[in-house]
PyMOL CGO cylinders between C-alpha atoms (Angstrom):
from pymol import cmd
from pymol.cgo import CYLINDER

trace = [
    CYLINDER, -31.35, 6.33, 5.88, -28.30, 6.20, 3.61, 0.3, 1, 1, 1, 1, 1, 1,
    CYLINDER, -28.30, 6.20, 3.61, -29.87, 8.26, 0.84, 0.3, 1, 1, 1, 1, 1, 1,
    CYLINDER, -29.87, 8.26, 0.84, -31.24, 10.73, 3.39, 0.3, 1, 1, 1, 1, 1, 1,
    CYLINDER, -31.24, 10.73, 3.39, -27.77, 11.10, 4.91, 0.3, 1, 1, 1, 1, 1, 1,
    CYLINDER, -27.77, 11.10, 4.91, -26.15, 11.71, 1.52, 0.3, 1, 1, 1, 1, 1, 1,
    CYLINDER, -26.15, 11.71, 1.52, -28.78, 14.36, 0.80, 0.3, 1, 1, 1, 1, 1, 1,
    CYLINDER, -28.78, 14.36, 0.80, -28.34, 16.06, 4.18, 0.3, 1, 1, 1, 1, 1, 1,
    CYLINDER, -28.34, 16.06, 4.18, -24.55, 16.10, 3.99, 0.3, 1, 1, 1, 1, 1, 1,
    CYLINDER, -24.55, 16.10, 3.99, -24.61, 17.29, 0.38, 0.3, 1, 1, 1, 1, 1, 1,
    CYLINDER, -24.61, 17.29, 0.38, -26.86, 20.23, 1.27, 0.3, 1, 1, 1, 1, 1, 1,
    CYLINDER, -26.86, 20.23, 1.27, -24.78, 21.14, 4.33, 0.3, 1, 1, 1, 1, 1, 1,
    CYLINDER, -24.78, 21.14, 4.33, -21.54, 20.86, 2.36, 0.3, 1, 1, 1, 1, 1, 1,
    CYLINDER, -21.54, 20.86, 2.36, -23.02, 23.12, -0.33, 0.3, 1, 1, 1, 1, 1, 1,
    CYLINDER, -23.02, 23.12, -0.33, -23.92, 25.77, 2.26, 0.3, 1, 1, 1, 1, 1, 1,
    CYLINDER, -23.92, 25.77, 2.26, -20.30, 25.77, 3.42, 0.3, 1, 1, 1, 1, 1, 1,
    CYLINDER, -20.30, 25.77, 3.42, -18.75, 25.69, -0.05, 0.3, 1, 1, 1, 1, 1, 1,
    CYLINDER, -18.75, 25.69, -0.05, -17.31, 22.30, 0.84, 0.3, 1, 1, 1, 1, 1, 1,
    CYLINDER, -17.31, 22.30, 0.84, -16.56, 20.22, -2.23, 0.3, 1, 1, 1, 1, 1, 1,
    CYLINDER, -16.56, 20.22, -2.23, -16.43, 16.42, -2.07, 0.3, 1, 1, 1, 1, 1, 1,
    CYLINDER, -16.43, 16.42, -2.07, -16.67, 13.32, -4.17, 0.3, 1, 1, 1, 1, 1, 1,
    CYLINDER, -16.67, 13.32, -4.17, -18.87, 10.36, -3.30, 0.3, 1, 1, 1, 1, 1, 1,
    CYLINDER, -18.87, 10.36, -3.30, -16.67, 7.25, -3.40, 0.3, 1, 1, 1, 1, 1, 1,
    CYLINDER, -16.67, 7.25, -3.40, -16.85, 3.63, -2.27, 0.3, 1, 1, 1, 1, 1, 1,
    CYLINDER, -16.85, 3.63, -2.27, -19.93, 1.47, -2.63, 0.3, 1, 1, 1, 1, 1, 1,
    CYLINDER, -19.93, 1.47, -2.63, -22.30, 4.40, -3.12, 0.3, 1, 1, 1, 1, 1, 1,
    CYLINDER, -22.30, 4.40, -3.12, -20.19, 5.58, -6.07, 0.3, 1, 1, 1, 1, 1, 1,
    CYLINDER, -20.19, 5.58, -6.07, -20.24, 2.05, -7.46, 0.3, 1, 1, 1, 1, 1, 1,
    CYLINDER, -20.24, 2.05, -7.46, -24.04, 2.20, -7.37, 0.3, 1, 1, 1, 1, 1, 1,
    CYLINDER, -24.04, 2.20, -7.37, -23.89, 5.54, -9.22, 0.3, 1, 1, 1, 1, 1, 1,
    CYLINDER, -23.89, 5.54, -9.22, -21.70, 3.84, -11.84, 0.3, 1, 1, 1, 1, 1, 1,
    CYLINDER, -21.70, 3.84, -11.84, -24.41, 1.23, -12.45, 0.3, 1, 1, 1, 1, 1, 1,
    CYLINDER, -24.41, 1.23, -12.45, -23.29, -1.61, -10.21, 0.3, 1, 1, 1, 1, 1, 1,
    CYLINDER, -23.29, -1.61, -10.21, -25.88, -2.36, -7.54, 0.3, 1, 1, 1, 1, 1, 1,
    CYLINDER, -25.88, -2.36, -7.54, -24.26, -3.94, -4.55, 0.3, 1, 1, 1, 1, 1, 1,
    CYLINDER, -24.26, -3.94, -4.55, -24.75, -4.02, -0.81, 0.3, 1, 1, 1, 1, 1, 1,
    CYLINDER, -24.75, -4.02, -0.81, -22.92, -1.31, 1.08, 0.3, 1, 1, 1, 1, 1, 1,
    CYLINDER, -22.92, -1.31, 1.08, -23.46, -0.35, 4.67, 0.3, 1, 1, 1, 1, 1, 1,
    CYLINDER, -23.46, -0.35, 4.67, -21.51, 2.88, 4.87, 0.3, 1, 1, 1, 1, 1, 1,
    CYLINDER, -21.51, 2.88, 4.87, -21.02, 6.14, 3.01, 0.3, 1, 1, 1, 1, 1, 1,
    CYLINDER, -21.02, 6.14, 3.01, -17.60, 7.17, 1.73, 0.3, 1, 1, 1, 1, 1, 1,
    CYLINDER, -17.60, 7.17, 1.73, -16.56, 10.66, 0.77, 0.3, 1, 1, 1, 1, 1, 1,
    CYLINDER, -16.56, 10.66, 0.77, -13.34, 12.15, -0.54, 0.3, 1, 1, 1, 1, 1, 1,
    CYLINDER, -13.34, 12.15, -0.54, -12.27, 15.69, 0.22, 0.3, 1, 1, 1, 1, 1, 1,
    CYLINDER, -12.27, 15.69, 0.22, -9.17, 17.82, 0.49, 0.3, 1, 1, 1, 1, 1, 1,
    CYLINDER, -9.17, 17.82, 0.49, -6.79, 17.74, 3.43, 0.3, 1, 1, 1, 1, 1, 1,
    CYLINDER, -6.79, 17.74, 3.43, -7.64, 21.39, 4.06, 0.3, 1, 1, 1, 1, 1, 1,
    CYLINDER, -7.64, 21.39, 4.06, -11.34, 20.53, 4.50, 0.3, 1, 1, 1, 1, 1, 1,
    CYLINDER, -11.34, 20.53, 4.50, -10.84, 18.11, 7.40, 0.3, 1, 1, 1, 1, 1, 1,
    CYLINDER, -10.84, 18.11, 7.40, -11.84, 20.57, 10.16, 0.3, 1, 1, 1, 1, 1, 1,
    CYLINDER, -11.84, 20.57, 10.16, -14.96, 21.64, 8.29, 0.3, 1, 1, 1, 1, 1, 1,
    CYLINDER, -14.96, 21.64, 8.29, -15.95, 18.01, 7.76, 0.3, 1, 1, 1, 1, 1, 1,
    CYLINDER, -15.95, 18.01, 7.76, -15.63, 17.41, 11.50, 0.3, 1, 1, 1, 1, 1, 1,
    CYLINDER, -15.63, 17.41, 11.50, -18.02, 20.32, 12.13, 0.3, 1, 1, 1, 1, 1, 1,
    CYLINDER, -18.02, 20.32, 12.13, -20.50, 19.03, 9.55, 0.3, 1, 1, 1, 1, 1, 1,
    CYLINDER, -20.50, 19.03, 9.55, -20.40, 15.52, 10.94, 0.3, 1, 1, 1, 1, 1, 1,
    CYLINDER, -20.40, 15.52, 10.94, -20.88, 16.76, 14.53, 0.3, 1, 1, 1, 1, 1, 1,
    CYLINDER, -20.88, 16.76, 14.53, -23.87, 18.83, 13.41, 0.3, 1, 1, 1, 1, 1, 1,
    CYLINDER, -23.87, 18.83, 13.41, -25.55, 15.62, 12.23, 0.3, 1, 1, 1, 1, 1, 1,
    CYLINDER, -25.55, 15.62, 12.23, -24.81, 13.58, 15.35, 0.3, 1, 1, 1, 1, 1, 1,
    CYLINDER, -24.81, 13.58, 15.35, -21.57, 11.91, 14.24, 0.3, 1, 1, 1, 1, 1, 1,
    CYLINDER, -21.57, 11.91, 14.24, -18.31, 11.57, 16.14, 0.3, 1, 1, 1, 1, 1, 1,
    CYLINDER, -18.31, 11.57, 16.14, -14.88, 10.37, 15.01, 0.3, 1, 1, 1, 1, 1, 1,
    CYLINDER, -14.88, 10.37, 15.01, -14.06, 6.76, 15.87, 0.3, 1, 1, 1, 1, 1, 1,
    CYLINDER, -14.06, 6.76, 15.87, -10.86, 6.27, 13.85, 0.3, 1, 1, 1, 1, 1, 1,
    CYLINDER, -10.86, 6.27, 13.85, -8.31, 8.57, 12.26, 0.3, 1, 1, 1, 1, 1, 1,
    CYLINDER, -8.31, 8.57, 12.26, -5.15, 8.41, 10.16, 0.3, 1, 1, 1, 1, 1, 1,
    CYLINDER, -5.15, 8.41, 10.16, -3.37, 11.23, 8.32, 0.3, 1, 1, 1, 1, 1, 1,
    CYLINDER, -3.37, 11.23, 8.32, -5.45, 10.53, 5.18, 0.3, 1, 1, 1, 1, 1, 1,
    CYLINDER, -5.45, 10.53, 5.18, -8.68, 9.15, 6.60, 0.3, 1, 1, 1, 1, 1, 1,
    CYLINDER, -8.68, 9.15, 6.60, -11.34, 9.68, 9.24, 0.3, 1, 1, 1, 1, 1, 1,
    CYLINDER, -11.34, 9.68, 9.24, -14.19, 7.37, 10.21, 0.3, 1, 1, 1, 1, 1, 1,
    CYLINDER, -14.19, 7.37, 10.21, -17.39, 8.61, 11.87, 0.3, 1, 1, 1, 1, 1, 1,
    CYLINDER, -17.39, 8.61, 11.87, -20.18, 6.82, 13.71, 0.3, 1, 1, 1, 1, 1, 1,
    CYLINDER, -20.18, 6.82, 13.71, -23.58, 8.21, 14.66, 0.3, 1, 1, 1, 1, 1, 1,
    CYLINDER, -23.58, 8.21, 14.66, -24.67, 8.49, 18.27, 0.3, 1, 1, 1, 1, 1, 1,
    CYLINDER, -24.67, 8.49, 18.27, -27.97, 6.75, 17.41, 0.3, 1, 1, 1, 1, 1, 1,
    CYLINDER, -27.97, 6.75, 17.41, -28.27, 3.27, 15.91, 0.3, 1, 1, 1, 1, 1, 1,
    CYLINDER, -28.27, 3.27, 15.91, -29.42, 2.85, 12.34, 0.3, 1, 1, 1, 1, 1, 1,
    CYLINDER, -29.42, 2.85, 12.34, -27.40, 5.63, 10.73, 0.3, 1, 1, 1, 1, 1, 1,
    CYLINDER, -27.40, 5.63, 10.73, -24.62, 4.45, 8.43, 0.3, 1, 1, 1, 1, 1, 1,
    CYLINDER, -24.62, 4.45, 8.43, -20.97, 4.84, 9.25, 0.3, 1, 1, 1, 1, 1, 1,
    CYLINDER, -20.97, 4.84, 9.25, -19.24, 7.60, 7.28, 0.3, 1, 1, 1, 1, 1, 1,
    CYLINDER, -19.24, 7.60, 7.28, -15.66, 7.35, 6.05, 0.3, 1, 1, 1, 1, 1, 1,
    CYLINDER, -15.66, 7.35, 6.05, -13.86, 10.37, 4.63, 0.3, 1, 1, 1, 1, 1, 1,
    CYLINDER, -13.86, 10.37, 4.63, -10.61, 10.09, 2.70, 0.3, 1, 1, 1, 1, 1, 1,
    CYLINDER, -10.61, 10.09, 2.70, -8.50, 13.25, 2.53, 0.3, 1, 1, 1, 1, 1, 1,
    CYLINDER, -8.50, 13.25, 2.53, -6.17, 13.95, -0.37, 0.3, 1, 1, 1, 1, 1, 1,
    CYLINDER, -6.17, 13.95, -0.37, -3.65, 16.62, -1.29, 0.3, 1, 1, 1, 1, 1, 1,
    CYLINDER, -3.65, 16.62, -1.29, -4.57, 19.45, -3.68, 0.3, 1, 1, 1, 1, 1, 1,
    CYLINDER, -4.57, 19.45, -3.68, -2.89, 17.81, -6.69, 0.3, 1, 1, 1, 1, 1, 1,
    CYLINDER, -2.89, 17.81, -6.69, -4.77, 14.55, -6.28, 0.3, 1, 1, 1, 1, 1, 1,
    CYLINDER, -4.77, 14.55, -6.28, -8.00, 16.44, -5.63, 0.3, 1, 1, 1, 1, 1, 1,
    CYLINDER, -8.00, 16.44, -5.63, -7.56, 18.46, -8.80, 0.3, 1, 1, 1, 1, 1, 1,
    CYLINDER, -7.56, 18.46, -8.80, -7.07, 15.33, -10.92, 0.3, 1, 1, 1, 1, 1, 1,
    CYLINDER, -7.07, 15.33, -10.92, -10.02, 13.46, -9.42, 0.3, 1, 1, 1, 1, 1, 1,
    CYLINDER, -10.02, 13.46, -9.42, -12.38, 16.43, -9.40, 0.3, 1, 1, 1, 1, 1, 1,
    CYLINDER, -12.38, 16.43, -9.40, -11.38, 17.44, -12.91, 0.3, 1, 1, 1, 1, 1, 1,
    CYLINDER, -11.38, 17.44, -12.91, -12.71, 14.21, -14.39, 0.3, 1, 1, 1, 1, 1, 1,
    CYLINDER, -12.71, 14.21, -14.39, -15.54, 13.59, -11.90, 0.3, 1, 1, 1, 1, 1, 1,
    CYLINDER, -15.54, 13.59, -11.90, -19.03, 12.85, -13.16, 0.3, 1, 1, 1, 1, 1, 1,
    CYLINDER, -19.03, 12.85, -13.16, -22.22, 14.48, -11.86, 0.3, 1, 1, 1, 1, 1, 1,
    CYLINDER, -22.22, 14.48, -11.86, -24.88, 11.97, -10.80, 0.3, 1, 1, 1, 1, 1, 1,
    CYLINDER, -24.88, 11.97, -10.80, -28.32, 12.38, -9.27, 0.3, 1, 1, 1, 1, 1, 1,
    CYLINDER, -28.32, 12.38, -9.27, -28.70, 10.77, -5.85, 0.3, 1, 1, 1, 1, 1, 1,
    CYLINDER, -28.70, 10.77, -5.85, -32.21, 11.24, -4.52, 0.3, 1, 1, 1, 1, 1, 1,
    CYLINDER, -32.21, 11.24, -4.52, -32.90, 14.97, -4.49, 0.3, 1, 1, 1, 1, 1, 1,
    CYLINDER, -32.90, 14.97, -4.49, -29.29, 16.11, -4.87, 0.3, 1, 1, 1, 1, 1, 1,
    CYLINDER, -29.29, 16.11, -4.87, -26.55, 15.98, -7.45, 0.3, 1, 1, 1, 1, 1, 1,
    CYLINDER, -26.55, 15.98, -7.45, -23.30, 14.44, -6.28, 0.3, 1, 1, 1, 1, 1, 1,
    CYLINDER, -23.30, 14.44, -6.28, -19.99, 14.05, -8.04, 0.3, 1, 1, 1, 1, 1, 1,
    CYLINDER, -19.99, 14.05, -8.04, -18.27, 10.69, -8.32, 0.3, 1, 1, 1, 1, 1, 1,
    CYLINDER, -18.27, 10.69, -8.32, -14.80, 9.91, -9.66, 0.3, 1, 1, 1, 1, 1, 1,
    CYLINDER, -14.80, 9.91, -9.66, -14.58, 8.79, -13.28, 0.3, 1, 1, 1, 1, 1, 1,
    CYLINDER, -14.58, 8.79, -13.28, -14.58, 5.01, -13.78, 0.3, 1, 1, 1, 1, 1, 1,
    CYLINDER, -14.58, 5.01, -13.78, -10.79, 4.92, -14.29, 0.3, 1, 1, 1, 1, 1, 1,
    CYLINDER, -10.79, 4.92, -14.29, -10.21, 7.00, -11.17, 0.3, 1, 1, 1, 1, 1, 1,
    CYLINDER, -10.21, 7.00, -11.17, -12.57, 4.71, -9.24, 0.3, 1, 1, 1, 1, 1, 1,
    CYLINDER, -12.57, 4.71, -9.24, -10.34, 1.81, -10.33, 0.3, 1, 1, 1, 1, 1, 1,
    CYLINDER, -10.34, 1.81, -10.33, -7.31, 3.69, -8.98, 0.3, 1, 1, 1, 1, 1, 1,
    CYLINDER, -7.31, 3.69, -8.98, -9.07, 4.32, -5.65, 0.3, 1, 1, 1, 1, 1, 1,
    CYLINDER, -9.07, 4.32, -5.65, -10.13, 0.68, -5.42, 0.3, 1, 1, 1, 1, 1, 1,
    CYLINDER, -10.13, 0.68, -5.42, -6.60, -0.51, -6.20, 0.3, 1, 1, 1, 1, 1, 1,
    CYLINDER, -6.60, -0.51, -6.20, -5.28, 1.79, -3.48, 0.3, 1, 1, 1, 1, 1, 1,
    CYLINDER, -5.28, 1.79, -3.48, -7.83, 0.38, -1.01, 0.3, 1, 1, 1, 1, 1, 1,
    CYLINDER, -7.83, 0.38, -1.01, -7.14, -3.24, -2.01, 0.3, 1, 1, 1, 1, 1, 1,
    CYLINDER, -7.14, -3.24, -2.01, -3.41, -2.82, -1.42, 0.3, 1, 1, 1, 1, 1, 1,
    CYLINDER, -3.41, -2.82, -1.42, -3.84, -1.37, 2.07, 0.3, 1, 1, 1, 1, 1, 1,
    CYLINDER, -3.84, -1.37, 2.07, -2.41, -3.67, 4.77, 0.3, 1, 1, 1, 1, 1, 1,
    CYLINDER, -2.41, -3.67, 4.77, -5.44, -2.88, 6.94, 0.3, 1, 1, 1, 1, 1, 1,
    CYLINDER, -5.44, -2.88, 6.94, -7.89, -4.02, 4.26, 0.3, 1, 1, 1, 1, 1, 1,
    CYLINDER, -7.89, -4.02, 4.26, -9.80, -7.07, 5.47, 0.3, 1, 1, 1, 1, 1, 1,
    CYLINDER, -9.80, -7.07, 5.47, -11.41, -8.05, 2.17, 0.3, 1, 1, 1, 1, 1, 1,
    CYLINDER, -11.41, -8.05, 2.17, -9.43, -6.94, -0.88, 0.3, 1, 1, 1, 1, 1, 1,
    CYLINDER, -9.43, -6.94, -0.88, -11.47, -9.28, -3.08, 0.3, 1, 1, 1, 1, 1, 1,
    CYLINDER, -11.47, -9.28, -3.08, -14.50, -7.02, -2.61, 0.3, 1, 1, 1, 1, 1, 1,
    CYLINDER, -14.50, -7.02, -2.61, -12.42, -4.19, -4.08, 0.3, 1, 1, 1, 1, 1, 1,
    CYLINDER, -12.42, -4.19, -4.08, -11.31, -6.46, -6.91, 0.3, 1, 1, 1, 1, 1, 1,
    CYLINDER, -11.31, -6.46, -6.91, -14.90, -7.37, -7.70, 0.3, 1, 1, 1, 1, 1, 1,
    CYLINDER, -14.90, -7.37, -7.70, -15.66, -3.64, -7.93, 0.3, 1, 1, 1, 1, 1, 1,
    CYLINDER, -15.66, -3.64, -7.93, -12.61, -3.10, -10.16, 0.3, 1, 1, 1, 1, 1, 1,
    CYLINDER, -12.61, -3.10, -10.16, -13.66, -5.87, -12.53, 0.3, 1, 1, 1, 1, 1, 1,
    CYLINDER, -13.66, -5.87, -12.53, -17.21, -4.49, -12.67, 0.3, 1, 1, 1, 1, 1, 1,
    CYLINDER, -17.21, -4.49, -12.67, -15.92, -1.02, -13.53, 0.3, 1, 1, 1, 1, 1, 1,
    CYLINDER, -15.92, -1.02, -13.53, -13.64, -2.41, -16.25, 0.3, 1, 1, 1, 1, 1, 1,
    CYLINDER, -13.64, -2.41, -16.25, -16.48, -4.45, -17.77, 0.3, 1, 1, 1, 1, 1, 1,
    CYLINDER, -16.48, -4.45, -17.77, -19.28, -1.91, -17.49, 0.3, 1, 1, 1, 1, 1, 1,
    CYLINDER, -19.28, -1.91, -17.49, -17.24, 1.04, -18.74, 0.3, 1, 1, 1, 1, 1, 1,
    CYLINDER, -17.24, 1.04, -18.74, -15.16, -0.83, -21.33, 0.3, 1, 1, 1, 1, 1, 1,
    CYLINDER, -15.16, -0.83, -21.33, -11.87, 0.13, -19.73, 0.3, 1, 1, 1, 1, 1, 1,
    CYLINDER, -11.87, 0.13, -19.73, -9.04, -1.46, -21.70, 0.3, 1, 1, 1, 1, 1, 1,
    CYLINDER, -9.04, -1.46, -21.70, -6.03, -2.68, -19.68, 0.3, 1, 1, 1, 1, 1, 1,
    CYLINDER, -6.03, -2.68, -19.68, -4.04, -2.55, -22.93, 0.3, 1, 1, 1, 1, 1, 1,
    CYLINDER, -4.04, -2.55, -22.93, -4.69, 1.19, -23.27, 0.3, 1, 1, 1, 1, 1, 1,
    CYLINDER, -4.69, 1.19, -23.27, -1.42, 2.92, -22.39, 0.3, 1, 1, 1, 1, 1, 1,
    CYLINDER, -1.42, 2.92, -22.39, -2.94, 5.61, -20.15, 0.3, 1, 1, 1, 1, 1, 1,
    CYLINDER, -2.94, 5.61, -20.15, -5.21, 3.20, -18.25, 0.3, 1, 1, 1, 1, 1, 1,
    CYLINDER, -5.21, 3.20, -18.25, -2.40, 0.62, -17.92, 0.3, 1, 1, 1, 1, 1, 1,
    CYLINDER, -2.40, 0.62, -17.92, -0.13, 3.28, -16.41, 0.3, 1, 1, 1, 1, 1, 1,
    CYLINDER, -0.13, 3.28, -16.41, -2.82, 4.20, -13.88, 0.3, 1, 1, 1, 1, 1, 1,
    CYLINDER, -2.82, 4.20, -13.88, -3.36, 0.56, -12.90, 0.3, 1, 1, 1, 1, 1, 1,
    CYLINDER, -3.36, 0.56, -12.90, 0.38, -0.05, -12.59, 0.3, 1, 1, 1, 1, 1, 1,
    CYLINDER, 0.38, -0.05, -12.59, 0.87, 3.08, -10.51, 0.3, 1, 1, 1, 1, 1, 1,
    CYLINDER, 0.87, 3.08, -10.51, -1.79, 2.14, -7.94, 0.3, 1, 1, 1, 1, 1, 1,
    CYLINDER, -1.79, 2.14, -7.94, -1.78, -1.65, -8.11, 0.3, 1, 1, 1, 1, 1, 1,
    CYLINDER, -1.78, -1.65, -8.11, 1.56, -2.68, -9.59, 0.3, 1, 1, 1, 1, 1, 1,
    CYLINDER, 1.56, -2.68, -9.59, 2.25, -4.96, -12.53, 0.3, 1, 1, 1, 1, 1, 1,
    CYLINDER, 2.25, -4.96, -12.53, 0.42, -7.82, -10.80, 0.3, 1, 1, 1, 1, 1, 1,
    CYLINDER, 0.42, -7.82, -10.80, -2.80, -5.82, -10.88, 0.3, 1, 1, 1, 1, 1, 1,
    CYLINDER, -2.80, -5.82, -10.88, -2.34, -5.02, -14.55, 0.3, 1, 1, 1, 1, 1, 1,
    CYLINDER, -2.34, -5.02, -14.55, -1.67, -8.69, -15.33, 0.3, 1, 1, 1, 1, 1, 1,
    CYLINDER, -1.67, -8.69, -15.33, -4.82, -9.69, -13.43, 0.3, 1, 1, 1, 1, 1, 1,
    CYLINDER, -4.82, -9.69, -13.43, -6.94, -7.19, -15.38, 0.3, 1, 1, 1, 1, 1, 1,
    CYLINDER, -6.94, -7.19, -15.38, -5.48, -8.32, -18.70, 0.3, 1, 1, 1, 1, 1, 1,
    CYLINDER, -5.48, -8.32, -18.70, -6.18, -11.95, -17.84, 0.3, 1, 1, 1, 1, 1, 1,
    CYLINDER, -6.18, -11.95, -17.84, -9.77, -11.12, -16.81, 0.3, 1, 1, 1, 1, 1, 1,
    CYLINDER, -9.77, -11.12, -16.81, -10.27, -9.16, -20.04, 0.3, 1, 1, 1, 1, 1, 1,
    CYLINDER, -10.27, -9.16, -20.04, -9.07, -12.11, -22.14, 0.3, 1, 1, 1, 1, 1, 1,
    CYLINDER, -9.07, -12.11, -22.14, -11.47, -14.42, -20.33, 0.3, 1, 1, 1, 1, 1, 1,
    CYLINDER, -11.47, -14.42, -20.33, -14.39, -12.14, -21.22, 0.3, 1, 1, 1, 1, 1, 1,
    CYLINDER, -14.39, -12.14, -21.22, -13.45, -12.04, -24.91, 0.3, 1, 1, 1, 1, 1, 1,
]
cmd.load_cgo(trace, "trace")
C-alpha cells in the first residue's frame, strides 16, 4: 500500500502543480538503504499546506497532529500508512529542491534530498525534543555517510553537520569515520 500511496499522491500533486520531496525512511530506501518504515514523509513549502490538506482529504486522510512546520495525517481505513508532511520556508525549499535527486518509485518519479541534505534533515529530526528514538536517525545518518562517501572533514559538509547537529554531531561522525578506516 505504501508504494501505491506514493504513486497516487505523486500523480495528484502533479495535477495541482504541487512540488514536494520524498523524505524519511522512503527517501532512505531511494538512497540505497533498505530499512523498515511504516509511514510516508514528504517535504513541501509552507505555502502549499492548504493544498496538501485538500490532497490528503481526497485520498481519505485527516490531520491528527499539527505544528507550525509539520502535519501528520492518518487514513480513515486501516492498513494505509500514516503520512507526515514537513513544511519549510521558501529559502530552505530552494536549497533542498536545487540539489534534489530524481528517483523512480514504482510507476512515478519522485525527488529526494541529496545525501548531504538528508543528513541535515536527519540531524534536525534527531535533535527534536519530541523525538522518541534519535538513534534510528543516527543509524540513517551513518548509512548515508558510508554509502555516499560523505567526508566529515570536508569543510562544506562539516559546516552543514555543525549547523544542524552541533559540534557533538560532527565529532560523532568523525569518530565513526575513523573507525571505518
